[in-house]
C-alpha atoms as an extended CHARMM CRD file, in Angstrom:
* protein
*
       183  EXT
         1         1  UNK       CA              0.0360000000       -0.0560000000       -0.1850000000  PROA      1               0.0000000000
         2         2  UNK       CA              2.9830000000        2.5490000000        0.3920000000  PROA      2               0.0000000000
         3         3  UNK       CA              5.5030000000        3.8540000000       -2.3620000000  PROA      3               0.0000000000
         4         4  UNK       CA              8.8280000000        2.0390000000       -2.3990000000  PROA      4               0.0000000000
         5         5  UNK       CA             11.0640000000        3.7420000000       -0.6150000000  PROA      5               0.0000000000
         6         6  UNK       CA              8.5100000000        6.8990000000        0.2780000000  PROA      6               0.0000000000
         7         7  UNK       CA              8.7450000000        6.1130000000        3.8960000000  PROA      7               0.0000000000
         8         8  UNK       CA              4.8270000000        5.1220000000        4.2450000000  PROA      8               0.0000000000
         9         9  UNK       CA              3.4560000000        7.6560000000        2.0200000000  PROA      9               0.0000000000
        10        10  UNK       CA              0.7300000000        6.0900000000        0.1610000000  PROA      10              0.0000000000
        11        11  UNK       CA              0.5190000000        7.7820000000       -3.6470000000  PROA      11              0.0000000000
        12        12  UNK       CA             -2.9770000000        6.4840000000       -6.0810000000  PROA      12              0.0000000000
        13        13  UNK       CA             -2.2260000000        6.8750000000       -9.2730000000  PROA      13              0.0000000000
        14        14  UNK       CA             -5.8650000000        6.7410000000      -10.5900000000  PROA      14              0.0000000000
        15        15  UNK       CA             -6.1940000000        6.5020000000      -14.8840000000  PROA      15              0.0000000000
        16        16  UNK       CA             -9.3220000000        7.6490000000      -16.7660000000  PROA      16              0.0000000000
        17        17  UNK       CA             -9.1940000000        4.4990000000      -19.0030000000  PROA      17              0.0000000000
        18        18  UNK       CA            -11.1680000000        5.4990000000      -22.1490000000  PROA      18              0.0000000000
        19        19  UNK       CA            -10.7040000000        8.7760000000      -22.3130000000  PROA      19              0.0000000000
        20        20  UNK       CA             -6.7390000000        8.0590000000      -21.9320000000  PROA      20              0.0000000000
        21        21  UNK       CA             -7.0180000000        5.6010000000      -25.0820000000  PROA      21              0.0000000000
        22        22  UNK       CA             -9.1650000000        8.2660000000      -26.7840000000  PROA      22              0.0000000000
        23        23  UNK       CA             -6.9680000000       11.0570000000      -26.3510000000  PROA      23              0.0000000000
        24        24  UNK       CA             -2.9160000000        9.5520000000      -25.4080000000  PROA      24              0.0000000000
        25        25  UNK       CA             -1.1920000000        9.5910000000      -28.4270000000  PROA      25              0.0000000000
        26        26  UNK       CA              0.6200000000        6.0900000000      -27.2810000000  PROA      26              0.0000000000
        27        27  UNK       CA             -2.9390000000        4.7220000000      -28.2170000000  PROA      27              0.0000000000
        28        28  UNK       CA             -4.7150000000        6.4240000000      -30.9470000000  PROA      28              0.0000000000
        29        29  UNK       CA             -2.0520000000        4.9990000000      -33.3200000000  PROA      29              0.0000000000
        30        30  UNK       CA             -3.3760000000        1.2580000000      -32.3330000000  PROA      30              0.0000000000
        31        31  UNK       CA             -6.4060000000        2.2880000000      -32.2120000000  PROA      31              0.0000000000
        32        32  UNK       CA             -6.9490000000        4.4460000000      -35.5030000000  PROA      32              0.0000000000
        33        33  UNK       CA            -10.0810000000        6.1030000000      -36.1580000000  PROA      33              0.0000000000
        34        34  UNK       CA            -12.4940000000        3.3410000000      -36.1860000000  PROA      34              0.0000000000
        35        35  UNK       CA            -12.3680000000        2.0630000000      -32.8140000000  PROA      35              0.0000000000
        36        36  UNK       CA            -12.7720000000       -1.1720000000      -34.4080000000  PROA      36              0.0000000000
        37        37  UNK       CA            -13.1580000000       -3.9730000000      -31.1860000000  PROA      37              0.0000000000
        38        38  UNK       CA             -9.8320000000       -5.9550000000      -32.1180000000  PROA      38              0.0000000000
        39        39  UNK       CA             -7.7050000000       -2.5990000000      -32.2030000000  PROA      39              0.0000000000
        40        40  UNK       CA             -9.4250000000       -1.5930000000      -29.2280000000  PROA      40              0.0000000000
        41        41  UNK       CA             -9.0970000000       -4.3030000000      -27.1340000000  PROA      41              0.0000000000
        42        42  UNK       CA             -5.3580000000       -4.0440000000      -28.2530000000  PROA      42              0.0000000000
        43        43  UNK       CA             -5.1000000000       -0.7740000000      -27.2060000000  PROA      43              0.0000000000
        44        44  UNK       CA             -6.6780000000       -1.5750000000      -23.7470000000  PROA      44              0.0000000000
        45        45  UNK       CA             -4.2470000000       -4.2130000000      -23.0830000000  PROA      45              0.0000000000
        46        46  UNK       CA             -1.0330000000       -1.8980000000      -24.0860000000  PROA      46              0.0000000000
        47        47  UNK       CA             -3.1450000000        0.6770000000      -21.1540000000  PROA      47              0.0000000000
        48        48  UNK       CA             -3.3130000000       -2.0850000000      -18.3300000000  PROA      48              0.0000000000
        49        49  UNK       CA              0.9880000000       -3.0780000000      -19.4270000000  PROA      49              0.0000000000
        50        50  UNK       CA              1.6510000000        0.2630000000      -19.4260000000  PROA      50              0.0000000000
        51        51  UNK       CA              0.1740000000        1.4760000000      -16.1080000000  PROA      51              0.0000000000
        52        52  UNK       CA              0.9490000000       -1.7940000000      -14.2970000000  PROA      52              0.0000000000
        53        53  UNK       CA              5.1680000000       -0.3550000000      -15.5480000000  PROA      53              0.0000000000
        54        54  UNK       CA              4.9290000000        2.9770000000      -14.7270000000  PROA      54              0.0000000000
        55        55  UNK       CA              3.0980000000        2.3980000000      -11.6660000000  PROA      55              0.0000000000
        56        56  UNK       CA              5.9410000000       -0.2020000000      -10.7690000000  PROA      56              0.0000000000
        57        57  UNK       CA              6.6570000000       -0.4480000000       -6.9810000000  PROA      57              0.0000000000
        58        58  UNK       CA              5.9350000000        3.3450000000       -6.2970000000  PROA      58              0.0000000000
        59        59  UNK       CA              2.2600000000        3.8640000000       -6.7760000000  PROA      59              0.0000000000
        60        60  UNK       CA             -1.0700000000        1.9180000000       -6.0680000000  PROA      60              0.0000000000
        61        61  UNK       CA             -2.8430000000        2.2850000000       -9.5240000000  PROA      61              0.0000000000
        62        62  UNK       CA             -6.8940000000        2.1310000000      -10.4430000000  PROA      62              0.0000000000
        63        63  UNK       CA             -7.9560000000        2.4670000000      -13.8470000000  PROA      63              0.0000000000
        64        64  UNK       CA            -11.6280000000        2.8210000000      -14.5380000000  PROA      64              0.0000000000
        65        65  UNK       CA            -13.4320000000        2.2430000000      -17.1720000000  PROA      65              0.0000000000
        66        66  UNK       CA            -16.9930000000        3.5140000000      -18.0180000000  PROA      66              0.0000000000
        67        67  UNK       CA            -19.4700000000        0.3500000000      -17.9720000000  PROA      67              0.0000000000
        68        68  UNK       CA            -22.6750000000        3.2460000000      -17.3050000000  PROA      68              0.0000000000
        69        69  UNK       CA            -24.6050000000        2.4830000000      -19.7090000000  PROA      69              0.0000000000
        70        70  UNK       CA            -23.5260000000       -1.6980000000      -19.3320000000  PROA      70              0.0000000000
        71        71  UNK       CA            -26.5070000000       -2.5680000000      -17.7100000000  PROA      71              0.0000000000
        72        72  UNK       CA            -24.6920000000       -6.1310000000      -16.4320000000  PROA      72              0.0000000000
        73        73  UNK       CA            -21.8390000000       -3.9330000000      -14.9910000000  PROA      73              0.0000000000
        74        74  UNK       CA            -21.5590000000       -4.8020000000      -11.3910000000  PROA      74              0.0000000000
        75        75  UNK       CA            -18.4640000000       -2.1030000000      -10.7720000000  PROA      75              0.0000000000
        76        76  UNK       CA            -16.2690000000       -4.6370000000       -9.2280000000  PROA      76              0.0000000000
        77        77  UNK       CA            -12.7500000000       -4.7790000000       -9.7890000000  PROA      77              0.0000000000
        78        78  UNK       CA            -10.0240000000       -7.3400000000      -10.6510000000  PROA      78              0.0000000000
        79        79  UNK       CA             -6.4450000000       -6.7320000000      -10.1660000000  PROA      79              0.0000000000
        80        80  UNK       CA             -3.9540000000       -7.3740000000      -12.9690000000  PROA      80              0.0000000000
        81        81  UNK       CA             -0.0730000000       -7.3830000000      -12.3010000000  PROA      81              0.0000000000
        82        82  UNK       CA             -1.4240000000       -5.3640000000       -9.0000000000  PROA      82              0.0000000000
        83        83  UNK       CA             -3.2450000000       -2.4720000000      -10.9390000000  PROA      83              0.0000000000
        84        84  UNK       CA             -6.8160000000       -2.6520000000      -10.0450000000  PROA      84              0.0000000000
        85        85  UNK       CA             -8.8590000000       -2.3050000000      -13.4990000000  PROA      85              0.0000000000
        86        86  UNK       CA            -12.8880000000       -1.8760000000      -13.0080000000  PROA      86              0.0000000000
        87        87  UNK       CA            -15.8140000000       -0.4990000000      -15.0550000000  PROA      87              0.0000000000
        88        88  UNK       CA            -17.7960000000        1.6710000000      -12.8780000000  PROA      88              0.0000000000
        89        89  UNK       CA            -21.3570000000        0.2530000000      -12.0370000000  PROA      89              0.0000000000
        90        90  UNK       CA            -24.6670000000        0.3690000000      -14.5560000000  PROA      90              0.0000000000
        91        91  UNK       CA            -26.0750000000        3.7910000000      -14.0670000000  PROA      91              0.0000000000
        92        92  UNK       CA            -22.9830000000        5.5610000000      -13.4710000000  PROA      92              0.0000000000
        93        93  UNK       CA            -20.2470000000        7.2030000000      -15.1040000000  PROA      93              0.0000000000
        94        94  UNK       CA            -16.4980000000        6.6350000000      -14.6030000000  PROA      94              0.0000000000
        95        95  UNK       CA            -16.3140000000       10.0470000000      -14.2930000000  PROA      95              0.0000000000
        96        96  UNK       CA            -18.3170000000        9.8430000000      -10.9620000000  PROA      96              0.0000000000
        97        97  UNK       CA            -16.5860000000        7.2310000000       -9.7890000000  PROA      97              0.0000000000
        98        98  UNK       CA            -12.9080000000        8.8490000000      -10.6880000000  PROA      98              0.0000000000
        99        99  UNK       CA            -14.5350000000       12.1620000000       -8.7470000000  PROA      99              0.0000000000
       100       100  UNK       CA            -14.9450000000        9.6340000000       -5.1580000000  PROA      100             0.0000000000
       101       101  UNK       CA            -11.8240000000        7.7490000000       -5.7480000000  PROA      101             0.0000000000
       102       102  UNK       CA            -10.2950000000       10.9330000000       -5.5680000000  PROA      102             0.0000000000
       103       103  UNK       CA            -11.8800000000       13.0200000000       -3.0220000000  PROA      103             0.0000000000
       104       104  UNK       CA            -11.6500000000        9.8580000000       -0.8150000000  PROA      104             0.0000000000
       105       105  UNK       CA             -8.1780000000        9.6130000000       -1.0730000000  PROA      105             0.0000000000
       106       106  UNK       CA             -7.2090000000       12.7280000000       -0.4440000000  PROA      106             0.0000000000
       107       107  UNK       CA             -9.4910000000       12.7150000000        2.7980000000  PROA      107             0.0000000000
       108       108  UNK       CA             -6.9970000000        9.6000000000        3.9730000000  PROA      108             0.0000000000
       109       109  UNK       CA             -4.2680000000       12.0770000000        3.0840000000  PROA      109             0.0000000000
       110       110  UNK       CA             -3.1680000000        9.5840000000        0.4940000000  PROA      110             0.0000000000
       111       111  UNK       CA             -1.0700000000       11.3990000000       -2.4220000000  PROA      111             0.0000000000
       112       112  UNK       CA             -2.9880000000       11.2430000000       -5.3520000000  PROA      112             0.0000000000
       113       113  UNK       CA             -2.7930000000       11.8910000000       -9.4720000000  PROA      113             0.0000000000
       114       114  UNK       CA             -5.2500000000       11.1970000000      -12.1180000000  PROA      114             0.0000000000
       115       115  UNK       CA             -4.5610000000       11.2430000000      -15.7520000000  PROA      115             0.0000000000
       116       116  UNK       CA             -7.6590000000       12.3020000000      -17.7060000000  PROA      116             0.0000000000
       117       117  UNK       CA             -7.9300000000       15.0860000000      -20.3040000000  PROA      117             0.0000000000
       118       118  UNK       CA            -11.2820000000       15.4610000000      -18.9440000000  PROA      118             0.0000000000
       119       119  UNK       CA            -11.7830000000       19.3730000000      -18.1770000000  PROA      119             0.0000000000
       120       120  UNK       CA            -14.7440000000       18.6070000000      -16.0850000000  PROA      120             0.0000000000
       121       121  UNK       CA            -12.8270000000       16.0020000000      -14.3850000000  PROA      121             0.0000000000
       122       122  UNK       CA             -9.5040000000       17.8770000000      -13.8360000000  PROA      122             0.0000000000
       123       123  UNK       CA            -11.1970000000       20.7570000000      -12.5020000000  PROA      123             0.0000000000
       124       124  UNK       CA            -13.4480000000       18.7530000000      -10.1650000000  PROA      124             0.0000000000
       125       125  UNK       CA            -10.4070000000       16.6170000000       -8.8400000000  PROA      125             0.0000000000
       126       126  UNK       CA             -8.1580000000       20.0220000000       -9.0330000000  PROA      126             0.0000000000
       127       127  UNK       CA            -10.8980000000       21.2130000000       -6.5760000000  PROA      127             0.0000000000
       128       128  UNK       CA             -9.6530000000       18.8160000000       -4.0380000000  PROA      128             0.0000000000
       129       129  UNK       CA             -6.1010000000       19.1560000000       -4.3080000000  PROA      129             0.0000000000
       130       130  UNK       CA             -5.2880000000       16.3810000000       -6.4770000000  PROA      130             0.0000000000
       131       131  UNK       CA             -2.3580000000       16.0790000000       -9.0900000000  PROA      131             0.0000000000
       132       132  UNK       CA             -3.3030000000       15.5820000000      -12.5940000000  PROA      132             0.0000000000
       133       133  UNK       CA             -2.0190000000       14.8980000000      -15.8900000000  PROA      133             0.0000000000
       134       134  UNK       CA             -3.5440000000       14.8470000000      -19.0680000000  PROA      134             0.0000000000
       135       135  UNK       CA             -4.1690000000       11.4790000000      -21.3130000000  PROA      135             0.0000000000
       136       136  UNK       CA             -1.0820000000       12.6420000000      -23.6910000000  PROA      136             0.0000000000
       137       137  UNK       CA              1.0110000000       14.0150000000      -20.8290000000  PROA      137             0.0000000000
       138       138  UNK       CA              0.8130000000       10.2660000000      -19.4980000000  PROA      138             0.0000000000
       139       139  UNK       CA              1.4950000000        8.9800000000      -23.2340000000  PROA      139             0.0000000000
       140       140  UNK       CA              4.7170000000       11.1280000000      -23.4420000000  PROA      140             0.0000000000
       141       141  UNK       CA              5.7920000000        9.8060000000      -19.4090000000  PROA      141             0.0000000000
       142       142  UNK       CA              5.4840000000        6.3030000000      -20.4790000000  PROA      142             0.0000000000
       143       143  UNK       CA              7.0060000000        6.5190000000      -23.3660000000  PROA      143             0.0000000000
       144       144  UNK       CA              9.8140000000        8.4130000000      -21.7640000000  PROA      144             0.0000000000
       145       145  UNK       CA              9.7070000000        5.2700000000      -19.2900000000  PROA      145             0.0000000000
       146       146  UNK       CA             10.1980000000        2.9550000000      -21.7040000000  PROA      146             0.0000000000
       147       147  UNK       CA             13.0870000000        4.5480000000      -23.5560000000  PROA      147             0.0000000000
       148       148  UNK       CA             15.1220000000        5.3610000000      -20.1970000000  PROA      148             0.0000000000
       149       149  UNK       CA             14.3730000000        1.6650000000      -19.6410000000  PROA      149             0.0000000000
       150       150  UNK       CA             15.7630000000        0.9220000000      -23.1860000000  PROA      150             0.0000000000
       151       151  UNK       CA             18.7860000000        2.6090000000      -22.1030000000  PROA      151             0.0000000000
       152       152  UNK       CA             19.5970000000        0.4460000000      -19.3310000000  PROA      152             0.0000000000
       153       153  UNK       CA             20.0960000000       -2.7850000000      -19.8720000000  PROA      153             0.0000000000
       154       154  UNK       CA             19.3540000000       -3.7370000000      -16.4050000000  PROA      154             0.0000000000
       155       155  UNK       CA             16.0400000000       -4.6450000000      -14.9490000000  PROA      155             0.0000000000
       156       156  UNK       CA             14.3290000000       -1.3560000000      -14.1500000000  PROA      156             0.0000000000
       157       157  UNK       CA             11.1340000000       -0.3830000000      -12.2750000000  PROA      157             0.0000000000
       158       158  UNK       CA              9.3460000000        2.6240000000      -12.4550000000  PROA      158             0.0000000000
       159       159  UNK       CA             11.6900000000        5.7460000000      -11.5700000000  PROA      159             0.0000000000
       160       160  UNK       CA             10.9660000000        7.2510000000       -7.9440000000  PROA      160             0.0000000000
       161       161  UNK       CA              9.7610000000       10.8510000000       -7.4920000000  PROA      161             0.0000000000
       162       162  UNK       CA             10.2750000000       12.1880000000       -4.0450000000  PROA      162             0.0000000000
       163       163  UNK       CA             10.1990000000       15.3050000000       -3.0710000000  PROA      163             0.0000000000
       164       164  UNK       CA             13.8320000000       15.3940000000       -2.4790000000  PROA      164             0.0000000000
       165       165  UNK       CA             14.6220000000       15.0080000000       -6.3460000000  PROA      165             0.0000000000
       166       166  UNK       CA             11.6540000000       18.1060000000       -6.7180000000  PROA      166             0.0000000000
       167       167  UNK       CA             13.9040000000       20.7300000000       -4.7520000000  PROA      167             0.0000000000
       168       168  UNK       CA             16.8860000000       22.1370000000       -5.2860000000  PROA      168             0.0000000000
       169       169  UNK       CA             20.2120000000       20.9520000000       -3.6640000000  PROA      169             0.0000000000
       170       170  UNK       CA             20.8950000000       23.5410000000       -1.4090000000  PROA      170             0.0000000000
       171       171  UNK       CA             17.0300000000       23.4190000000        0.4140000000  PROA      171             0.0000000000
       172       172  UNK       CA             17.6030000000       20.1570000000        0.2850000000  PROA      172             0.0000000000
       173       173  UNK       CA             20.9830000000       20.4830000000        2.2790000000  PROA      173             0.0000000000
       174       174  UNK       CA             19.4640000000       22.6580000000        5.1310000000  PROA      174             0.0000000000
       175       175  UNK       CA             16.7820000000       20.1310000000        5.6320000000  PROA      175             0.0000000000
       176       176  UNK       CA             18.9380000000       17.6810000000        5.9570000000  PROA      176             0.0000000000
       177       177  UNK       CA             21.1210000000       19.5730000000        8.3150000000  PROA      177             0.0000000000
       178       178  UNK       CA             17.9690000000       20.6290000000       10.2950000000  PROA      178             0.0000000000
       179       179  UNK       CA             17.3250000000       16.9560000000       10.3680000000  PROA      179             0.0000000000
       180       180  UNK       CA             20.5360000000       15.6050000000       11.2410000000  PROA      180             0.0000000000
       181       181  UNK       CA             20.8950000000       18.4770000000       14.4400000000  PROA      181             0.0000000000
       182       182  UNK       CA             17.5360000000       17.4060000000       15.7910000000  PROA      182             0.0000000000
       183       183  UNK       CA             18.5750000000       13.3650000000       16.0570000000  PROA      183             0.0000000000
């Protein structure tokens, strides 16, 4: 439940499945303009594999697909490679499920990132204090992840993004000095 090396900090990645398939350049190249079942299933499998690899051990991940118009959809999730895959229940949109997951995660103080290009979802989750990434931004991040993995011949898991890696070195040194002084 906690990220690898994150000292107990939980992180959740929520992916708006069909939105990413339609808006992410990495998946549009598979589906093309006609969205045939075979192409769409191939793109969906690619997305699931990409999320499994990208999330690695640093994120718990959930991919939500819209099942609201399917009267048989129960909203139950299955797990693939440690990633929860779910279709929204009949009568409920994936948007509402994603918004609820993001809200509940922030209430539990879980660092959350929602991947979608849906402006309404982005605005709603941003209001909860949740980070968001566009579908195409995710496509580019995944491409970059695979490029980096190819450059390094050793096995690789998702790269850890920490606060320490995002602040300037002088501030980090000051924080470390304060920590050491407190010990």
